[in-house]
ZALOPA-813836 format. One record per residue (C-alpha): residue number from 0; z, y, x. Coordinates in Angstrom, 2 decimals. Layout:
% residues N
pos, c3, c2, c1
NUM, Z, Y, X
...
% end
This chain:
% residues 365
pos, c3, c2, c1
0, -13.49, -32.95, -65.05
1, -11.32, -31.05, -67.48
2, -7.92, -29.87, -66.22
3, -5.32, -32.48, -66.93
4, -1.90, -31.18, -68.01
5, 1.42, -32.99, -68.85
6, 3.73, -30.91, -71.08
7, 7.43, -31.94, -71.24
8, 9.52, -30.54, -74.04
9, 11.38, -31.22, -77.20
10, 9.45, -30.95, -80.56
11, 11.88, -32.98, -82.93
12, 13.32, -29.77, -84.23
13, 12.66, -27.66, -87.26
14, 8.87, -27.05, -87.37
15, 8.98, -23.20, -87.35
16, 11.32, -23.14, -84.26
17, 8.68, -24.71, -81.98
18, 5.40, -24.03, -83.84
19, 4.13, -21.35, -81.40
20, 4.53, -23.65, -78.40
21, 3.24, -26.84, -80.14
22, 0.15, -25.09, -81.71
23, -0.64, -23.60, -78.27
24, -0.79, -26.97, -76.81
25, -3.08, -28.21, -79.68
26, -5.28, -25.22, -79.10
27, -5.65, -25.99, -75.46
28, -6.87, -29.44, -76.39
29, -9.38, -27.99, -78.73
30, -10.67, -25.92, -75.85
31, -11.51, -29.03, -73.85
32, -8.44, -29.41, -71.61
33, -7.07, -32.99, -71.08
34, -3.59, -32.70, -72.60
35, -0.68, -35.15, -72.58
36, 2.83, -34.45, -73.90
37, 6.18, -36.10, -73.19
38, 8.56, -35.74, -76.14
39, 9.90, -37.71, -79.04
40, 7.13, -39.74, -80.72
41, 8.77, -39.91, -84.10
42, 8.54, -36.23, -85.15
43, 6.09, -34.05, -87.07
44, 4.41, -32.36, -84.09
45, 3.97, -35.66, -82.18
46, 2.08, -37.01, -85.03
47, 0.05, -33.88, -85.47
48, -0.77, -33.80, -81.76
49, -1.85, -37.37, -81.88
50, -4.46, -36.51, -84.57
51, -6.12, -34.18, -82.05
52, -6.36, -37.00, -79.45
53, -3.30, -35.84, -77.42
54, -1.50, -38.65, -75.86
55, 2.23, -38.67, -76.45
56, 4.71, -40.19, -74.01
57, 7.76, -41.21, -76.03
58, 10.52, -39.91, -73.83
59, 12.74, -36.91, -73.36
60, 15.22, -36.38, -70.49
61, 18.66, -37.17, -71.73
62, 20.59, -34.76, -69.54
63, 20.00, -31.98, -66.99
64, 20.74, -34.36, -64.05
65, 19.32, -37.79, -64.94
66, 18.03, -40.40, -62.40
67, 16.32, -42.14, -65.30
68, 14.38, -39.02, -66.27
69, 13.34, -38.46, -62.56
70, 11.95, -42.00, -62.47
71, 10.09, -41.75, -65.86
72, 8.54, -38.49, -64.97
73, 7.70, -39.66, -61.37
74, 5.89, -42.70, -62.68
75, 4.07, -40.74, -65.36
76, 2.84, -38.22, -62.86
77, 1.83, -40.79, -60.36
78, -0.13, -42.89, -62.83
79, -1.63, -39.94, -64.80
80, -2.84, -37.93, -61.70
81, -2.21, -34.66, -63.59
82, -3.31, -31.44, -62.18
83, -0.39, -29.48, -63.83
84, 2.97, -30.34, -65.33
85, 4.45, -27.69, -67.57
86, 8.17, -28.03, -68.12
87, 9.77, -26.26, -71.14
88, 13.57, -26.73, -70.95
89, 16.25, -27.24, -68.32
90, 16.45, -30.98, -68.64
91, 12.73, -31.30, -68.15
92, 12.67, -28.70, -65.33
93, 15.29, -30.46, -63.15
94, 13.71, -33.84, -63.56
95, 10.03, -32.62, -63.27
96, 10.56, -30.46, -60.24
97, 12.12, -33.34, -58.27
98, 9.56, -35.87, -59.58
99, 6.66, -33.64, -58.43
100, 7.87, -33.75, -54.76
101, 5.19, -34.98, -52.47
102, 2.57, -35.15, -55.35
103, -0.61, -33.06, -55.66
104, 0.54, -31.59, -59.04
105, 1.14, -27.88, -59.77
106, 4.50, -27.20, -61.43
107, 4.88, -24.61, -64.13
108, 8.26, -23.81, -65.73
109, 9.03, -21.68, -68.86
110, 11.74, -18.96, -69.00
111, 12.66, -17.68, -72.38
112, 15.49, -15.18, -71.74
113, 16.73, -12.51, -69.34
114, 19.54, -12.97, -66.82
115, 21.62, -15.99, -65.81
116, 19.49, -16.87, -62.74
117, 20.50, -15.89, -59.31
118, 19.20, -16.62, -55.83
119, 22.79, -16.83, -54.68
120, 23.33, -19.83, -57.11
121, 22.49, -23.16, -55.43
122, 21.80, -24.70, -58.81
123, 18.90, -22.32, -59.46
124, 16.99, -24.02, -56.52
125, 16.90, -27.21, -58.67
126, 15.12, -25.30, -61.43
127, 13.06, -22.08, -61.45
128, 13.74, -20.96, -57.87
129, 12.71, -24.32, -56.39
130, 9.98, -23.90, -53.79
131, 8.19, -26.71, -55.59
132, 7.52, -24.36, -58.68
133, 4.19, -22.78, -58.49
134, 4.51, -20.44, -61.59
135, 7.24, -19.31, -63.98
136, 5.91, -18.33, -67.41
137, 8.08, -15.65, -68.76
138, 8.16, -15.11, -72.52
139, 8.42, -11.27, -72.23
140, 7.82, -8.72, -69.53
141, 11.67, -8.05, -69.52
142, 12.23, -11.60, -68.41
143, 9.65, -11.17, -65.60
144, 11.38, -7.96, -64.50
145, 14.74, -9.58, -64.45
146, 13.42, -12.46, -62.19
147, 11.77, -10.13, -59.70
148, 14.84, -9.66, -57.50
149, 15.53, -13.38, -57.48
150, 12.16, -14.89, -56.49
151, 10.73, -14.84, -53.01
152, 7.18, -14.53, -54.25
153, 6.67, -12.21, -57.16
154, 3.09, -13.71, -57.86
155, 4.91, -16.73, -59.15
156, 5.94, -14.71, -62.22
157, 3.59, -14.48, -65.21
158, 4.25, -12.80, -68.58
159, 2.78, -14.68, -71.63
160, 3.99, -13.91, -75.14
161, 4.43, -16.71, -77.57
162, 1.62, -16.49, -80.14
163, 1.92, -16.46, -83.93
164, -0.59, -16.91, -86.70
165, 0.11, -14.94, -89.87
166, -1.41, -17.87, -91.92
167, 1.86, -19.77, -91.04
168, 3.67, -17.44, -93.40
169, 1.42, -17.16, -96.38
170, 3.30, -19.77, -98.40
171, 6.68, -18.22, -97.97
172, 8.00, -17.11, -101.26
173, 11.06, -14.65, -101.44
174, 14.35, -16.19, -102.48
175, 16.47, -15.06, -105.28
176, 19.32, -13.36, -103.41
177, 21.52, -13.19, -106.48
178, 22.30, -16.77, -106.22
179, 23.77, -16.11, -102.76
180, 26.16, -13.59, -104.14
181, 24.21, -10.52, -103.27
182, 24.37, -7.97, -106.19
183, 21.19, -6.83, -107.90
184, 19.78, -3.58, -106.47
185, 21.39, -4.01, -103.07
186, 19.58, -3.10, -99.92
187, 19.64, -6.36, -98.08
188, 19.67, -6.59, -94.29
189, 19.45, -10.19, -92.96
190, 20.62, -11.36, -89.47
191, 19.35, -14.73, -88.41
192, 20.97, -16.09, -85.22
193, 23.33, -18.64, -83.91
194, 26.82, -17.04, -83.59
195, 26.97, -16.75, -79.69
196, 28.80, -13.97, -77.82
197, 25.49, -12.40, -76.69
198, 24.19, -12.01, -80.22
199, 26.61, -9.26, -81.02
200, 27.67, -10.29, -84.42
201, 31.13, -8.68, -84.15
202, 29.43, -5.48, -83.32
203, 27.35, -5.83, -86.50
204, 30.40, -6.45, -88.56
205, 31.97, -3.29, -87.12
206, 28.88, -1.37, -88.06
207, 28.94, -2.56, -91.61
208, 32.60, -1.51, -91.89
209, 31.60, 2.02, -90.92
210, 29.06, 2.35, -93.69
211, 29.92, 4.80, -96.57
212, 31.72, 3.03, -99.33
213, 29.14, 4.05, -101.87
214, 25.95, 2.87, -100.01
215, 24.08, -0.10, -101.36
216, 23.77, -2.08, -98.16
217, 24.65, -5.77, -98.08
218, 24.17, -7.96, -94.98
219, 23.45, -11.66, -94.91
220, 24.42, -13.65, -91.79
221, 22.54, -16.98, -91.32
222, 22.76, -19.45, -88.48
223, 25.04, -21.92, -86.78
224, 28.51, -20.57, -86.70
225, 27.82, -17.71, -88.95
226, 30.11, -19.21, -91.68
227, 32.73, -20.33, -89.14
228, 36.42, -19.32, -88.69
229, 35.59, -16.76, -85.98
230, 33.44, -14.67, -88.40
231, 35.89, -15.21, -91.26
232, 38.78, -13.88, -89.26
233, 36.74, -10.74, -88.41
234, 35.84, -10.19, -92.02
235, 39.32, -10.84, -93.36
236, 40.61, -7.51, -91.90
237, 37.30, -5.60, -92.01
238, 36.14, -3.03, -94.73
239, 32.83, -4.97, -94.40
240, 34.18, -8.09, -96.05
241, 32.80, -7.28, -99.48
242, 29.30, -6.76, -98.37
243, 28.69, -9.36, -95.78
244, 27.57, -12.75, -96.91
245, 27.85, -15.60, -94.42
246, 25.95, -18.86, -94.23
247, 25.34, -21.63, -91.68
248, 22.07, -23.35, -91.10
249, 19.73, -23.18, -94.03
250, 16.24, -24.65, -94.48
251, 15.17, -21.69, -96.70
252, 15.85, -19.08, -94.08
253, 12.37, -17.56, -94.17
254, 12.39, -17.26, -97.90
255, 15.70, -15.28, -97.57
256, 14.17, -13.05, -94.88
257, 11.16, -12.44, -97.02
258, 13.42, -11.32, -99.94
259, 15.19, -8.93, -97.65
260, 14.67, -5.10, -97.24
261, 15.21, -5.28, -93.40
262, 16.21, -7.65, -90.66
263, 18.65, -6.99, -87.85
264, 19.50, -8.56, -84.41
265, 22.52, -6.85, -82.85
266, 22.16, -8.76, -79.49
267, 24.14, -7.21, -76.55
268, 22.27, -8.96, -73.64
269, 20.07, -11.73, -72.37
270, 17.27, -11.72, -75.09
271, 13.79, -12.92, -74.46
272, 11.22, -12.48, -77.24
273, 13.37, -13.32, -80.28
274, 11.49, -15.58, -82.70
275, 13.66, -14.44, -85.65
276, 12.42, -10.86, -85.13
277, 8.83, -12.05, -84.86
278, 9.15, -14.07, -88.15
279, 10.59, -11.06, -89.92
280, 7.76, -8.82, -88.68
281, 5.18, -11.40, -89.77
282, 6.82, -11.35, -93.23
283, 6.55, -7.48, -93.40
284, 10.28, -7.01, -93.11
285, 11.09, -4.09, -90.87
286, 13.39, -5.02, -87.92
287, 16.39, -3.25, -86.44
288, 16.91, -4.48, -82.93
289, 18.75, -3.51, -79.77
290, 17.13, -2.45, -76.54
291, 17.78, -5.68, -74.71
292, 15.33, -8.25, -73.25
293, 11.88, -8.12, -74.88
294, 13.05, -6.43, -78.11
295, 11.47, -3.08, -77.16
296, 8.20, -4.89, -76.35
297, 8.12, -6.27, -79.91
298, 9.36, -3.28, -81.85
299, 7.79, 0.21, -81.43
300, 10.79, 2.56, -82.39
301, 10.15, 4.55, -85.44
302, 6.76, 2.82, -86.07
303, 7.30, -0.86, -86.60
304, 11.02, -0.84, -86.74
305, 14.07, 0.76, -85.13
306, 15.54, 0.14, -81.65
307, 19.09, 1.06, -80.82
308, 21.37, 0.75, -77.79
309, 23.08, -2.62, -77.48
310, 26.77, -2.77, -78.40
311, 26.66, 0.48, -80.45
312, 28.22, -0.12, -83.81
313, 27.50, 3.48, -84.88
314, 23.84, 3.26, -83.93
315, 23.44, 0.05, -85.95
316, 25.09, 1.72, -89.01
317, 22.88, 4.80, -88.67
318, 19.71, 2.57, -88.47
319, 20.59, 0.61, -91.68
320, 21.38, 3.87, -93.48
321, 18.08, 5.40, -92.31
322, 16.06, 2.49, -93.72
323, 18.08, 2.20, -96.93
324, 17.77, 5.91, -97.60
325, 13.95, 6.04, -97.17
326, 12.62, 2.93, -98.97
327, 9.01, 3.88, -98.71
328, 9.34, 4.50, -94.96
329, 11.10, 1.21, -94.55
330, 8.29, -0.61, -96.43
331, 5.60, 1.08, -94.27
332, 7.30, 0.03, -91.26
333, 7.41, -3.52, -92.43
334, 3.62, -3.44, -92.99
335, 3.15, -1.94, -89.49
336, 5.46, -4.61, -87.99
337, 3.15, -7.28, -89.54
338, 0.12, -5.62, -88.09
339, 1.82, -5.43, -84.68
340, 2.26, -9.20, -84.68
341, -1.33, -9.66, -85.94
342, -2.76, -7.54, -82.99
343, -0.41, -8.04, -80.03
344, 1.28, -11.55, -80.39
345, -1.42, -13.86, -81.49
346, -1.77, -17.55, -80.96
347, -5.29, -17.24, -79.59
348, -4.06, -14.72, -76.96
349, -1.43, -17.15, -75.90
350, -3.82, -20.06, -75.60
351, -6.26, -17.81, -73.58
352, -3.55, -16.65, -71.26
353, -2.27, -20.16, -70.53
354, -5.79, -21.51, -70.02
355, -6.48, -18.75, -67.55
356, -3.24, -19.52, -65.79
357, -4.07, -23.29, -65.36
358, -7.61, -22.58, -64.18
359, -6.22, -20.17, -61.54
360, -3.70, -22.91, -60.37
361, -6.46, -25.43, -60.04
362, -8.59, -23.00, -57.96
363, -5.61, -22.63, -55.62
364, -5.45, -26.38, -54.84
% end
């Protein structure tokens, strides 16, 4: 009998945000595993999964602590007799771990960032640190390393990179950046992130303010909160205000990245394997990242991008100047960045690693 797996996650979000995970699930189905998914039924990926014969349970846990979610998952696991349940977010993890108690099902959780889990935190034992969890899939080796001091059994920790397929990016056409207020001939560096403290946007704005007045660098900020009052207050008193262009959520973000000369992620802590960096690399746009989380696993410094210390505005400014002053080198880095995704972060490798993990778990039964 094929291995039977229930995946629990949220897939009614922008397609490119969850494509690596969703396509991995479809790939496992194509390899003969018996796959079911619990998520919203009325979304693109639920419909796409159904065309491959994947059964979709129309439900998502409404909160991190939900008696209803526990009952729904418990009934689903009891009726389905799944070998494995793979839980992809905190709401699913809390409900799924409890629902699996006393059932002969292996529990796998997903961890997508470093930090914020401690063995001294009682809440952690309701999620990843629960004795009921059999494996924690870490999106980067840095995530696995950050969890090593917290888990009792290090064999529970497995690093599996999310996989990408360069064909997903073939239809992306570069945007016309002039319509966004960027002057013609500018060296454009784009930062795509939600404006959270750990993303380091204030440090990036400081770095832009330290650039020489006559350099051609302009920075585009895109994401939730990037056009909000906090950012505007920083820019109002900054020398950077004339060369930083702020936008909130945009559906054409990949086209803007594709039109850029470089991408940048100034995160100061708690990164995993940033999707926005991978997307830029897949579009042949050289990345500038900080040495936090899985960033150094993605980007080989000086070869497929630049890696600088987190929280260092001068280092960010120097990196932007280095790329803008050596256009041919920047372009070559972009090509090598794309090649790195094609060789080290593939969808097929992700499918294979997950399949091997599930087969190992079933053998341990």
